[in-house]
C-alpha angles and dihedrals in degrees: 000000000000124000102188099078116131102203136021109256118245114215125191102214093179094114091050092049092046096050100034093117094048109103088208096050092115088068094053111108094222093048090047089057091051090050091050091051092048090051093050094044093050092048099041105034112005088220132074141170119230130205130177088053095134098232110130119241088223091061092049089052091050090052093049093047095049094047091049088054092052096047089047091061122105113277092247091058093051090051089066087084096035116165114246137161087256090059092054089256090295127133140042119358117193126219110285095013095108110075121203116186091337095310124107116240113234099228140087123219151161108243115210133169141172105298114249125204115226112270096015093121100017118228091338094066098035097099091059099040116125145057129297117262117233129181123248088223130083089044117240091020092131095046094047095046094046090051091049095045091049090055091048092050090051092047091049092054092049092053092045088053088057093047091048089054090047088057091052097255133116118283092252096046093117097045112127096013122136111252124202135155102254132179141156117298094252094048113082098189143010112239142136106265094202122064111295105192125214109259114192114233096013133106125211120222123199113197119207127197134229134138097233109017116053117216124211134146140171128225139154112263106275138074102299125255125209090267092054092051101044105034105028094038092058092054096091 
């Protein structure tokens, strides 16, 4: 992966999104150009902005506004959905509660994952069994977040289809794979070290690398807050 890029690439994935259900999309000239740009961005920068993703700016604003309201609540109110082992490690996580290599992370978050029915994965999946915990206030928090996360999951899959084609595989080559943000042991986060300006209407994608576990996450284009890391990251 290159390190001498000067700007984060901006890719219009509209053609890929529009033709995602077409089994012959890989032969479409516009989709081919998107695939070429994804390939180059992943090799040269490891980060890229996308536009033409189809997620409304108004929805993104609603999500930001409602999460700001929740994290602005008194500590006691946020503890009503406190994360515990009994909750499948879902729910509110206070500042300093998450420990990385013996050091507390300075963020607060709501951790959420795909909901798992008891017994689905036997003893392996037992620690994460359960339903996500959502606050009663702000109202409609659960409905709004579930709508947003569903859109992000769908968007992630569409982009991974493009990356799979860029690697010479079939569009669905990554379907069913475990996805985690992964980085070297001495690197605690993936982020653009130079200034990454806020670009309205765009999402930034950092791409990790590993031979067995594929890394991919979605965030709005700025240095990520605790909300970005813990809620948006778990959308895929």
